[in-house]
C-alpha positions as CSV (number, residue, x, y, z in Angstrom):
1,M,-0.2,-12.2,67.3
2,R,1.0,-8.7,66.7
3,I,3.1,-10.1,63.7
4,S,0.1,-12.0,62.4
5,A,-2.0,-8.8,62.6
6,L,0.6,-6.9,60.6
7,V,0.8,-9.6,58.0
8,L,-3.0,-9.7,57.7
9,T,-3.2,-5.9,57.4
10,A,-0.4,-5.9,54.8
11,S,-2.2,-8.8,53.0
12,A,-5.5,-6.9,53.0
13,A,-3.8,-3.8,51.7
14,V,-2.2,-5.7,48.9
15,A,-5.5,-7.5,48.1
16,G,-7.2,-4.2,48.1
17,L,-4.7,-2.7,45.7
18,T,-4.9,-5.7,43.5
19,A,-8.6,-5.5,43.4
20,T,-8.5,-1.8,42.6
21,T,-5.9,-2.5,39.8
22,A,-8.0,-5.3,38.4
23,A,-11.1,-3.2,38.4
24,F,-9.2,-0.4,36.6
25,A,-7.8,-2.9,34.1
26,K,-11.4,-4.1,33.4
27,E,-12.6,-0.8,31.8
28,V,-12.1,1.4,28.7
29,N,-13.3,5.0,28.4
30,L,-14.6,6.1,25.0
31,Y,-15.3,9.6,23.8
32,S,-18.0,9.2,21.1
33,Y,-19.4,11.4,18.4
34,R,-22.4,9.0,18.3
35,Q,-24.9,9.0,21.1
36,E,-24.4,6.1,23.6
37,K,-28.0,4.7,23.0
38,L,-27.1,4.1,19.3
39,I,-24.0,2.1,20.0
40,R,-24.8,0.6,23.5
41,P,-26.1,-2.7,22.2
42,I,-22.9,-3.7,20.5
43,L,-20.8,-2.3,23.4
44,D,-22.9,-4.5,25.7
45,E,-21.8,-7.5,23.6
46,F,-18.2,-6.5,23.9
47,E,-18.6,-6.3,27.7
48,K,-20.2,-9.8,27.8
49,E,-17.4,-11.3,25.7
50,T,-14.5,-9.6,27.5
51,G,-15.6,-8.6,31.0
52,I,-14.3,-5.1,30.1
53,E,-16.7,-2.3,31.0
54,V,-17.1,0.5,28.4
55,N,-17.7,4.0,29.8
56,V,-19.0,6.3,27.1
57,V,-18.9,10.2,27.1
58,F,-21.0,11.7,24.2
59,A,-18.9,14.4,22.7
60,K,-20.3,15.4,19.3
61,K,-18.9,18.9,19.7
62,G,-15.6,20.0,21.0
63,M,-14.0,16.6,21.3
64,L,-10.6,17.7,20.1
65,Q,-10.6,20.9,22.2
66,R,-11.5,18.7,25.2
67,L,-8.7,16.3,24.6
68,K,-6.2,19.1,24.1
69,S,-7.2,20.8,27.3
70,E,-7.1,17.6,29.4
71,G,-3.7,16.6,28.0
72,M,-2.2,13.5,29.5
73,N,-4.7,13.7,32.3
74,S,-7.5,12.8,29.9
75,P,-9.6,9.9,31.1
76,A,-10.3,9.0,27.4
77,D,-8.7,5.8,26.1
78,A,-10.3,6.0,22.6
79,I,-12.4,8.2,20.4
80,L,-15.1,7.3,18.0
81,T,-15.9,10.0,15.4
82,V,-16.9,10.6,11.8
83,D,-15.1,11.9,8.7
84,I,-11.4,11.5,7.8
85,S,-10.8,15.2,8.3
86,R,-11.7,14.9,12.0
87,L,-9.6,11.9,12.5
88,M,-6.6,13.6,10.9
89,S,-7.2,16.7,13.0
90,H,-6.9,14.7,16.1
91,K,-3.7,13.0,14.8
92,Q,-2.1,16.3,13.8
93,A,-3.0,17.8,17.2
94,G,-0.9,15.0,18.9
95,V,-3.7,13.6,21.0
96,L,-3.6,10.1,19.4
97,Q,-1.1,7.3,19.4
98,A,-0.3,4.6,16.9
99,I,-1.3,1.1,17.6
100,A,-0.7,-2.2,15.8
101,S,-2.9,-5.3,15.7
102,Y,-2.9,-8.2,13.3
103,E,-6.7,-8.6,13.8
104,I,-7.4,-5.0,13.0
105,S,-5.2,-4.9,9.9
106,K,-6.7,-8.1,8.7
107,N,-10.2,-6.8,9.0
108,I,-9.8,-3.2,7.9
109,P,-8.6,-2.5,4.3
110,A,-5.5,-0.3,3.9
111,Q,-7.3,2.6,2.3
112,Y,-9.5,2.9,5.4
113,R,-6.7,3.1,8.0
114,D,-3.8,5.3,8.8
115,P,-0.5,3.9,7.3
116,K,1.1,4.3,10.7
117,G,-1.8,3.1,12.8
118,F,-3.1,6.3,14.2
119,W,-6.7,5.8,13.1
120,Y,-9.0,3.1,11.7
121,G,-12.2,3.2,9.7
122,L,-15.2,1.3,11.0
123,T,-17.9,2.1,8.4
124,V,-18.1,3.6,5.0
125,R,-20.6,6.2,3.6
126,S,-20.5,7.6,0.1
127,R,-21.3,11.2,-1.0
128,V,-23.5,10.8,-4.1
129,L,-26.2,12.6,-6.1
130,F,-30.0,12.7,-5.6
131,Y,-32.2,13.8,-8.4
132,A,-35.8,14.7,-8.8
133,K,-37.4,11.9,-10.6
134,D,-40.1,14.0,-12.3
135,R,-37.5,16.5,-13.8
136,V,-34.2,14.6,-14.3
137,K,-33.4,11.2,-15.8
138,A,-30.5,9.0,-14.7
139,S,-29.0,9.3,-18.2
140,D,-28.7,13.0,-17.6
141,L,-26.1,12.4,-14.9
142,S,-22.6,11.0,-15.1
143,T,-19.8,12.5,-12.9
144,Y,-19.1,15.0,-10.1
145,E,-17.3,17.0,-12.7
146,D,-20.3,17.2,-15.0
147,L,-22.2,19.1,-12.3
148,A,-20.0,22.1,-13.1
149,D,-21.3,22.3,-16.6
150,P,-23.5,25.4,-17.3
151,K,-26.4,23.1,-18.2
152,W,-26.9,22.7,-14.5
153,K,-27.1,26.4,-13.7
154,G,-29.6,27.2,-11.0
155,R,-30.3,23.4,-10.5
156,I,-28.0,22.2,-7.7
157,C,-28.4,22.1,-3.9
158,V,-25.6,21.5,-1.6
159,R,-24.7,22.4,2.0
160,S,-22.1,25.0,3.1
161,S,-18.4,24.6,2.3
162,T,-17.7,24.8,6.0
163,N,-19.1,21.3,6.3
164,V,-16.4,18.7,6.6
165,Y,-18.2,16.3,4.2
166,N,-17.9,18.8,1.4
167,Q,-14.3,19.6,2.4
168,S,-13.4,15.9,2.2
169,M,-15.2,15.6,-1.2
170,L,-13.2,18.5,-2.6
171,A,-10.0,17.2,-1.1
172,A,-10.5,13.9,-2.9
173,M,-10.8,15.8,-6.1
174,V,-7.6,17.8,-5.4
175,A,-5.9,14.4,-4.8
176,H,-7.1,13.0,-8.1
177,K,-7.2,16.0,-10.4
178,G,-4.9,18.6,-8.8
179,S,-5.7,22.0,-7.3
180,D,-6.4,23.9,-10.6
181,A,-9.0,21.4,-11.8
182,A,-10.6,21.2,-8.3
183,E,-10.9,24.9,-8.1
184,K,-12.5,25.1,-11.6
185,W,-15.0,22.5,-10.5
186,A,-15.8,24.3,-7.2
187,A,-16.4,27.6,-9.0
188,G,-18.6,25.8,-11.5
189,I,-20.7,24.3,-8.7
190,K,-21.0,27.7,-7.0
191,E,-22.3,29.2,-10.3
192,N,-24.8,26.4,-10.7
193,L,-26.4,26.6,-7.2
194,A,-30.2,26.9,-7.1
195,R,-30.0,28.7,-3.7
196,K,-27.5,29.8,-1.1
197,P,-26.0,26.8,0.7
198,Q,-28.0,26.0,3.9
199,G,-29.0,23.1,6.1
200,G,-27.8,19.6,6.3
201,D,-27.9,16.8,3.7
202,R,-31.5,15.9,4.4
203,D,-32.4,19.5,3.7
204,Q,-30.8,19.2,0.3
205,I,-32.8,16.1,-0.6
206,K,-36.0,17.7,0.7
207,A,-35.3,20.8,-1.5
208,A,-34.9,18.6,-4.6
209,A,-38.2,16.9,-3.8
210,A,-39.9,20.2,-3.3
211,G,-38.7,21.6,-6.6
212,E,-36.2,24.1,-5.2
213,C,-33.4,22.4,-7.2
214,D,-33.1,19.4,-9.5
215,V,-30.0,17.6,-8.1
216,A,-28.7,17.5,-4.5
217,I,-25.4,16.3,-3.1
218,G,-25.5,14.2,0.1
219,N,-24.3,11.2,2.0
220,T,-26.0,7.9,1.4
221,Y,-26.8,7.2,5.0
222,Y,-29.1,10.2,5.3
223,Y,-31.1,8.9,2.4
224,G,-31.5,5.6,4.2
225,K,-32.7,7.4,7.4
226,M,-35.2,9.3,5.3
227,Q,-36.4,6.2,3.6
228,N,-37.1,4.6,7.0
229,S,-38.2,7.7,8.8
230,S,-41.4,7.9,10.8
231,D,-41.5,11.6,9.7
232,A,-43.9,11.6,6.8
233,V,-42.2,14.7,5.3
234,Q,-38.8,13.0,5.2
235,A,-40.2,9.7,3.9
236,D,-42.2,11.4,1.2
237,A,-39.2,13.4,0.0
238,A,-37.1,10.3,-0.2
239,K,-39.7,8.8,-2.5
240,K,-39.6,11.8,-4.9
241,V,-35.9,11.5,-5.5
242,A,-33.6,8.8,-6.8
243,M,-29.9,8.1,-5.9
244,F,-27.2,8.3,-8.5
245,W,-23.7,7.0,-8.1
246,P,-21.3,9.3,-10.0
247,N,-18.0,8.4,-11.7
248,Q,-18.8,4.7,-12.0
249,N,-16.8,4.5,-15.3
250,D,-13.6,5.9,-13.8
251,R,-12.4,6.3,-10.1
252,G,-15.8,5.6,-8.5
253,S,-17.9,7.5,-6.0
254,H,-16.3,9.5,-3.2
255,V,-16.3,7.7,0.2
256,N,-15.6,8.7,3.8
257,I,-15.7,6.8,7.1
258,S,-16.7,6.8,10.7
259,G,-13.5,5.8,12.6
260,V,-11.9,5.0,15.8
261,A,-8.5,5.7,17.4
262,V,-6.6,5.3,20.7
263,T,-5.7,8.4,22.6
264,K,-2.2,9.4,23.5
265,A,-3.2,9.6,27.2
266,A,-4.8,6.2,27.2
267,K,-4.5,4.5,30.7
268,N,-6.2,1.4,29.3
269,K,-4.4,1.1,26.0
270,E,-4.7,-2.7,25.7
271,N,-8.4,-2.6,26.5
272,A,-8.9,0.1,23.9
273,I,-7.1,-2.1,21.3
274,K,-9.4,-5.0,22.2
275,L,-12.4,-2.8,21.7
276,I,-11.2,-1.8,18.2
277,E,-10.5,-5.4,17.3
278,F,-14.0,-6.3,18.4
279,L,-15.6,-3.4,16.4
280,S,-13.8,-4.7,13.3
281,N,-15.2,-8.2,13.5
282,D,-18.2,-9.5,11.6
283,K,-20.8,-9.3,14.3
284,A,-20.0,-5.7,15.3
285,Q,-19.5,-4.6,11.7
286,K,-22.9,-5.8,10.7
287,F,-24.6,-4.1,13.7
288,Y,-22.6,-0.9,13.6
289,A,-23.0,-0.3,9.9
290,S,-26.7,-1.4,9.8
291,S,-27.7,0.9,12.7
292,N,-26.8,4.0,10.5
293,Y,-27.4,2.7,7.0
294,E,-23.7,2.5,6.2
295,Y,-21.3,0.0,4.6
296,P,-19.0,-2.2,6.8
297,V,-15.3,-1.7,6.1
298,K,-14.7,-5.4,6.4
299,A,-15.3,-7.3,3.2
300,G,-18.0,-10.0,3.1
301,V,-20.1,-8.7,6.0
302,E,-23.8,-8.7,5.5
303,I,-25.3,-5.2,4.9
304,N,-28.6,-3.7,5.9
305,G,-31.6,-4.4,3.6
306,T,-32.1,-0.8,2.7
307,V,-28.5,-0.3,1.8
308,A,-28.5,-3.6,-0.2
309,S,-31.5,-2.2,-2.3
310,W,-29.2,0.5,-3.6
311,G,-27.3,-2.1,-5.6
312,T,-23.6,-2.7,-6.1
313,H,-21.4,0.2,-6.9
314,K,-17.8,1.2,-7.4
315,F,-16.2,3.2,-4.6
316,D,-13.1,5.4,-4.9
317,A,-10.2,3.3,-3.8
318,I,-7.9,6.2,-3.0
319,G,-6.3,6.0,0.5
320,L,-8.2,8.4,2.8
321,D,-4.9,9.5,4.3
322,K,-4.2,11.1,0.9
323,V,-7.6,12.8,0.9
324,A,-6.8,14.1,4.4
325,D,-3.5,15.6,3.1
326,Q,-5.5,17.9,0.8
327,Q,-8.0,19.1,3.4
328,V,-6.4,22.5,4.0
329,E,-6.1,23.1,0.2
330,A,-9.8,22.3,-0.2
331,V,-10.8,24.9,2.4
332,K,-8.6,27.5,0.6
333,I,-10.3,26.7,-2.7
334,F,-13.7,27.0,-1.2
335,D,-12.7,30.5,0.1
336,R,-11.2,31.6,-3.2
337,V,-14.3,30.7,-5.2
338,G,-16.7,32.1,-2.7
339,W,-18.6,28.9,-1.9
340,R,-19.9,29.7,1.6
Protein backbone atom coordinates (compact mmCIF):
# COMPACT_ATOMS: atom_id res chain seq x y z
CA MET A 1 0.00 0.00 0.00
CA ARG A 2 2.88 2.29 0.87
CA ILE A 3 4.50 1.56 -2.53
CA SER A 4 1.19 2.11 -4.30
CA ALA A 5 0.78 5.44 -2.54
CA LEU A 6 4.25 6.50 -3.61
CA VAL A 7 3.53 5.47 -7.19
CA LEU A 8 0.26 7.38 -7.17
CA THR A 9 1.96 10.44 -5.67
CA ALA A 10 4.72 10.31 -8.28
CA SER A 11 2.18 9.78 -11.03
CA ALA A 12 0.19 12.76 -9.82
CA ALA A 13 3.32 14.90 -9.75
CA VAL A 14 4.24 13.87 -13.28
CA ALA A 15 0.66 14.47 -14.42
CA GLY A 16 0.71 17.90 -12.80
CA LEU A 17 4.02 18.76 -14.45
CA THR A 18 2.74 17.51 -17.80
CA ALA A 19 -0.43 19.56 -17.44
CA THR A 20 1.59 22.64 -16.54
CA THR A 21 3.94 22.11 -19.48
CA ALA A 22 1.01 21.54 -21.82
CA ALA A 23 -0.68 24.71 -20.61
CA PHE A 24 2.54 26.65 -21.08
CA ALA A 25 2.94 25.25 -24.59
CA LYS A 26 -0.58 26.42 -25.45
CA GLU A 27 0.14 30.13 -25.29
CA VAL A 28 2.05 32.89 -27.03
CA ASN A 29 2.83 36.30 -25.57
CA LEU A 30 2.67 39.30 -27.90
CA TYR A 31 3.92 42.85 -27.35
CA SER A 32 1.78 44.95 -29.67
CA TYR A 33 2.04 48.50 -31.00
CA ARG A 34 -1.65 48.22 -31.89
CA GLN A 35 -4.28 48.15 -29.18
CA GLU A 36 -5.60 44.69 -28.40
CA LYS A 37 -9.23 45.63 -29.16
CA LEU A 38 -8.25 46.36 -32.77
CA ILE A 39 -6.60 43.00 -33.38
CA ARG A 40 -8.45 40.77 -30.91
CA PRO A 41 -11.04 39.47 -33.43
CA ILE A 42 -8.38 37.88 -35.63
CA LEU A 43 -6.44 36.63 -32.61
CA ASP A 44 -9.63 34.96 -31.42
CA GLU A 45 -9.77 33.14 -34.75
CA PHE A 46 -6.20 31.98 -34.28
CA GLU A 47 -7.05 30.67 -30.81
CA LYS A 48 -10.07 28.76 -32.16
CA GLU A 49 -8.06 27.15 -34.95
CA THR A 50 -4.98 26.24 -32.93
CA GLY A 51 -5.97 26.10 -29.27
CA ILE A 52 -3.07 28.47 -28.56
CA GLU A 53 -3.97 31.38 -26.28
CA VAL A 54 -2.62 34.80 -27.31
CA ASN A 55 -1.74 37.12 -24.42
CA VAL A 56 -1.33 40.72 -25.58
CA VAL A 57 0.54 43.59 -23.93
CA PHE A 58 -0.14 46.98 -25.52
CA ALA A 59 3.27 48.63 -25.87
CA LYS A 60 3.00 51.56 -28.26
CA LYS A 61 5.80 53.42 -26.49
CA GLY A 62 9.00 52.03 -25.06
CA MET A 63 8.72 48.54 -26.53
CA LEU A 64 12.40 48.29 -27.40
CA GLN A 65 13.54 49.70 -24.06
CA ARG A 66 11.29 47.23 -22.27
CA LEU A 67 12.68 44.25 -24.19
CA LYS A 68 16.26 45.37 -23.58
CA SER A 69 15.71 45.79 -19.85
CA GLU A 70 13.94 42.43 -19.56
CA GLY A 71 16.65 40.63 -21.50
CA MET A 72 16.29 36.84 -21.69
CA ASN A 73 13.74 37.03 -18.87
CA SER A 74 11.26 38.79 -21.13
CA PRO A 75 7.88 37.05 -21.32
CA ALA A 76 7.41 38.31 -24.90
CA ASP A 77 7.51 35.69 -27.64
CA ALA A 78 6.74 38.07 -30.51
CA ILE A 79 6.33 41.77 -31.27
CA LEU A 80 3.91 43.56 -33.55
CA THR A 81 4.90 47.08 -34.56
CA VAL A 82 4.90 49.60 -37.42
CA ASP A 83 7.55 51.04 -39.73
CA ILE A 84 10.68 49.37 -41.01
CA SER A 85 12.86 51.64 -38.87
CA ARG A 86 11.36 50.26 -35.65
CA LEU A 87 11.70 46.67 -36.81
CA MET A 88 15.32 47.28 -37.77
CA SER A 89 16.03 48.99 -34.43
CA HIS A 90 14.84 45.87 -32.64
CA LYS A 91 16.99 43.68 -34.85
CA GLN A 92 20.10 45.82 -34.33
CA ALA A 93 19.51 45.85 -30.56
CA GLY A 94 19.74 42.05 -30.54
CA VAL A 95 16.28 41.42 -29.08
CA LEU A 96 15.00 39.41 -32.08
CA GLN A 97 15.84 36.01 -33.51
CA ALA A 98 15.70 34.77 -37.08
CA ILE A 99 13.05 32.23 -37.98
CA ALA A 100 12.34 30.20 -41.10
CA SER A 101 8.97 29.04 -42.39
CA TYR A 102 7.98 27.93 -45.87
CA GLU A 103 4.42 29.17 -45.27
CA ILE A 104 5.55 32.65 -44.24
CA SER A 105 8.06 32.99 -47.10
CA LYS A 106 5.41 31.83 -49.56
CA ASN A 107 2.89 34.42 -48.37
CA ILE A 108 5.14 37.44 -47.78
CA PRO A 109 7.08 38.88 -50.77
CA ALA A 110 10.85 39.19 -50.39
CA GLN A 111 10.88 43.01 -50.35
CA TYR A 112 8.67 42.96 -47.24
CA ARG A 113 10.76 40.62 -45.10
CA ASP A 114 14.24 40.52 -43.66
CA PRO A 115 16.63 38.48 -45.86
CA LYS A 116 17.73 36.51 -42.79
CA GLY A 117 14.26 36.10 -41.29
CA PHE A 118 14.44 38.55 -38.38
CA TRP A 119 11.22 40.42 -39.28
CA TYR A 120 8.23 40.09 -41.62
CA GLY A 121 5.79 42.64 -43.02
CA LEU A 122 2.07 42.09 -42.54
CA THR A 123 0.49 45.13 -44.16
CA VAL A 124 1.60 47.88 -46.53
CA ARG A 125 0.90 51.61 -46.38
CA SER A 126 2.13 54.21 -48.85
CA ARG A 127 3.32 57.76 -48.12
CA VAL A 128 1.70 59.92 -50.77
CA LEU A 129 0.51 63.46 -51.52
CA PHE A 130 -2.80 65.11 -50.69
CA TYR A 131 -3.75 68.26 -52.56
CA ALA A 132 -6.42 70.90 -52.06
CA LYS A 133 -8.87 70.30 -54.90
CA ASP A 134 -9.85 73.98 -55.20
CA ARG A 135 -6.26 75.22 -55.60
CA VAL A 136 -4.24 72.40 -57.15
CA LYS A 137 -4.83 70.14 -60.15
CA ALA A 138 -3.57 66.57 -60.36
CA SER A 139 -1.65 67.58 -63.48
CA ASP A 140 0.37 70.01 -61.34
CA LEU A 141 1.89 67.09 -59.45
CA SER A 142 4.30 64.39 -60.54
CA THR A 143 7.05 63.18 -58.15
CA TYR A 144 8.39 63.56 -54.63
CA GLU A 145 11.40 65.27 -56.17
CA ASP A 146 9.22 67.91 -57.85
CA LEU A 147 8.01 69.18 -54.46
CA ALA A 148 11.48 70.67 -53.91
CA ASP A 149 10.95 73.00 -56.89
CA PRO A 150 10.64 76.70 -55.92
CA LYS A 151 7.16 76.80 -57.51
CA TRP A 152 5.92 75.10 -54.34
CA LYS A 153 7.43 77.67 -51.96
CA GLY A 154 5.13 78.27 -48.98
CA ARG A 155 2.71 75.57 -50.15
CA ILE A 156 3.71 72.30 -48.45
CA CYS A 157 2.69 70.79 -45.10
CA VAL A 158 4.50 67.84 -43.54
CA ARG A 159 5.15 66.60 -40.02
CA SER A 160 8.45 66.75 -38.12
CA SER A 161 11.63 65.09 -39.31
CA THR A 162 11.75 63.24 -35.98
CA ASN A 163 8.85 61.13 -37.21
CA VAL A 164 9.89 57.66 -38.38
CA TYR A 165 7.57 57.81 -41.42
CA ASN A 166 9.47 60.81 -42.79
CA GLN A 167 12.79 59.25 -41.90
CA SER A 168 11.93 56.11 -43.86
CA MET A 169 10.71 58.18 -46.81
CA LEU A 170 14.01 60.06 -46.96
CA ALA A 171 15.98 56.84 -46.38
CA ALA A 172 14.28 55.38 -49.46
CA MET A 173 15.37 58.41 -51.45
CA VAL A 174 18.94 57.96 -50.24
CA ALA A 175 18.80 54.32 -51.32
CA HIS A 176 17.56 55.29 -54.77
CA LYS A 177 19.31 58.60 -55.45
CA GLY A 178 22.26 58.82 -53.10
CA SER A 179 22.94 61.12 -50.14
CA ASP A 180 23.68 64.29 -52.11
CA ALA A 181 20.45 64.18 -54.10
CA ALA A 182 18.45 63.29 -51.00
CA GLU A 183 19.94 66.20 -49.07
CA LYS A 184 19.19 68.61 -51.89
CA TRP A 185 15.59 67.39 -51.89
CA ALA A 186 15.20 67.69 -48.11
CA ALA A 187 16.60 71.24 -48.21
CA GLY A 188 14.15 72.12 -50.98
CA ILE A 189 11.19 70.78 -49.03
CA LYS A 190 12.27 72.71 -45.96
CA GLU A 191 12.36 75.93 -48.02
CA ASN A 192 8.90 75.22 -49.44
CA LEU A 193 7.11 74.61 -46.14
CA ALA A 194 3.97 76.63 -45.51
CA ARG A 195 4.43 76.37 -41.76
CA LYS A 196 6.68 74.85 -39.14
CA PRO A 197 6.32 71.03 -39.07
CA GLN A 198 3.76 70.09 -36.44
CA GLY A 199 1.15 67.46 -35.62
CA GLY A 200 0.46 64.11 -37.27
CA ASP A 201 -0.47 63.13 -40.80
CA ARG A 202 -4.15 63.90 -40.28
CA ASP A 203 -3.17 67.41 -39.17
CA GLN A 204 -1.35 67.93 -42.48
CA ILE A 205 -4.43 66.88 -44.45
CA LYS A 206 -6.66 69.14 -42.36
CA ALA A 207 -4.24 72.03 -42.92
CA ALA A 208 -4.44 71.58 -46.69
CA ALA A 209 -8.24 71.47 -46.50
CA ALA A 210 -8.26 74.66 -44.39
CA GLY A 211 -6.04 76.57 -46.81
CA GLU A 212 -2.90 76.64 -44.67
CA CYS A 213 -1.02 74.84 -47.45
CA ASP A 214 -1.79 73.38 -50.85
CA VAL A 215 -0.09 69.98 -50.67
CA ALA A 216 0.36 67.68 -47.69
CA ILE A 217 2.48 64.55 -47.31
CA GLY A 218 0.90 61.67 -45.39
CA ASN A 219 0.26 57.95 -45.11
CA THR A 220 -2.64 56.50 -47.06
CA TYR A 221 -4.31 54.80 -44.11
CA TYR A 222 -4.83 58.10 -42.29
CA TYR A 223 -6.84 59.31 -45.27
CA GLY A 224 -8.95 56.16 -45.13
CA LYS A 225 -9.64 56.74 -41.45
CA MET A 226 -10.64 60.33 -42.14
CA GLN A 227 -12.94 59.36 -45.00
CA ASN A 228 -14.78 57.01 -42.65
CA SER A 229 -14.54 59.09 -39.50
CA SER A 230 -17.55 59.95 -37.31
CA ASP A 231 -15.74 63.22 -36.61
CA ALA A 232 -17.32 65.74 -38.99
CA VAL A 233 -14.16 67.88 -39.09
CA GLN A 234 -12.02 64.96 -40.28
CA ALA A 235 -14.59 63.68 -42.77
CA ASP A 236 -15.10 67.16 -44.23
CA ALA A 237 -11.34 67.72 -44.56
CA ALA A 238 -11.00 64.42 -46.45
CA LYS A 239 -13.63 65.58 -48.94
CA LYS A 240 -11.73 68.80 -49.67
CA VAL A 241 -8.50 67.06 -50.67
CA ALA A 242 -7.60 64.40 -53.22
CA MET A 243 -4.91 61.74 -53.07
CA PHE A 244 -2.03 61.76 -55.54
CA TRP A 245 0.37 58.86 -56.07
CA PRO A 246 3.84 60.23 -56.93
CA ASN A 247 6.53 58.68 -59.13
CA GLN A 248 4.17 56.43 -61.05
CA ASN A 249 6.31 56.77 -64.18
CA ASP A 250 9.49 55.55 -62.49
CA ARG A 251 10.10 53.75 -59.16
CA GLY A 252 6.57 54.08 -57.75
CA SER A 253 5.25 55.53 -54.49
CA HIS A 254 7.18 54.99 -51.27
CA VAL A 255 5.79 52.23 -49.04
CA ASN A 256 6.29 51.04 -45.50
CA ILE A 257 4.91 48.20 -43.41
CA SER A 258 3.48 47.08 -40.15
CA GLY A 259 5.41 43.99 -39.17
CA VAL A 260 6.01 41.16 -36.78
CA ALA A 261 9.03 39.34 -35.35
CA VAL A 262 9.97 36.66 -32.83
CA THR A 263 11.92 37.78 -29.78
CA LYS A 264 15.29 36.36 -28.84
CA ALA A 265 13.90 35.45 -25.42
CA ALA A 266 10.84 33.61 -26.80
CA LYS A 267 9.83 30.69 -24.57
CA ASN A 268 7.07 29.75 -27.01
CA LYS A 269 8.97 30.10 -30.27
CA GLU A 270 7.04 27.48 -32.23
CA ASN A 271 3.73 29.03 -31.20
CA ALA A 272 5.02 32.44 -32.22
CA ILE A 273 5.91 31.07 -35.65
CA LYS A 274 2.44 29.54 -35.94
CA LEU A 275 0.94 32.95 -35.13
CA ILE A 276 2.98 34.66 -37.86
CA GLU A 277 2.03 31.93 -40.33
CA PHE A 278 -1.62 32.53 -39.46
CA LEU A 279 -1.30 36.31 -39.80
CA SER A 280 0.16 35.84 -43.28
CA ASN A 281 -2.77 33.74 -44.58
CA ASP A 282 -5.66 35.07 -46.67
CA LYS A 283 -8.25 35.36 -43.91
CA ALA A 284 -6.01 37.17 -41.45
CA GLN A 285 -4.48 39.37 -44.15
CA LYS A 286 -7.90 40.56 -45.28
CA PHE A 287 -9.02 41.39 -41.74
CA TYR A 288 -5.78 42.90 -40.51
CA ALA A 289 -5.31 45.16 -43.55
CA SER A 290 -8.97 46.19 -43.75
CA SER A 291 -9.12 47.15 -40.08
CA ASN A 292 -6.60 49.94 -40.68
CA TYR A 293 -7.22 50.81 -44.37
CA GLU A 294 -3.93 49.23 -45.46
CA TYR A 295 -2.86 46.82 -48.19
CA PRO A 296 -2.23 43.11 -47.49
CA VAL A 297 1.34 42.02 -48.20
CA LYS A 298 0.07 38.76 -49.66
CA ALA A 299 -0.86 39.02 -53.33
CA GLY A 300 -4.43 38.30 -54.36
CA VAL A 301 -6.07 39.05 -51.01
CA GLU A 302 -9.25 41.15 -51.21
CA ILE A 303 -8.76 44.74 -50.04
CA ASN A 304 -11.03 47.07 -48.12
CA GLY A 305 -13.66 48.93 -50.18
CA THR A 306 -12.27 52.34 -49.27
CA VAL A 307 -8.76 51.27 -50.21
CA ALA A 308 -10.05 49.77 -53.47
CA SER A 309 -11.63 53.12 -54.35
CA TRP A 310 -8.16 54.64 -54.53
CA GLY A 311 -7.44 52.60 -57.65
CA THR A 312 -4.44 50.55 -58.73
CA HIS A 313 -1.02 52.08 -58.26
CA LYS A 314 2.66 51.28 -58.60
CA PHE A 315 4.53 50.76 -55.35
CA ASP A 316 8.28 51.13 -54.91
CA ALA A 317 9.66 47.59 -55.10
CA ILE A 318 12.94 48.24 -53.28
CA GLY A 319 13.66 45.86 -50.42
CA LEU A 320 12.79 47.55 -47.15
CA ASP A 321 15.97 46.20 -45.62
CA LYS A 322 17.84 48.52 -48.01
CA VAL A 323 15.68 51.43 -46.85
CA ALA A 324 16.43 50.57 -43.23
CA ASP A 325 20.15 50.58 -43.99
CA GLN A 326 19.90 54.30 -44.83
CA GLN A 327 17.87 55.34 -41.78
CA VAL A 328 20.82 56.83 -39.88
CA GLU A 329 21.92 58.79 -42.93
CA ALA A 330 18.40 60.14 -43.34
CA VAL A 331 18.38 61.48 -39.78
CA LYS A 332 21.76 63.17 -40.36
CA ILE A 333 20.46 64.80 -43.54
CA PHE A 334 17.39 66.15 -41.75
CA ASP A 335 19.66 67.66 -39.08
CA ARG A 336 21.98 69.22 -41.65
CA VAL A 337 19.21 70.96 -43.58
CA GLY A 338 17.38 72.11 -40.45
CA TRP A 339 14.11 70.28 -41.09
CA ARG A 340 12.85 69.97 -37.53
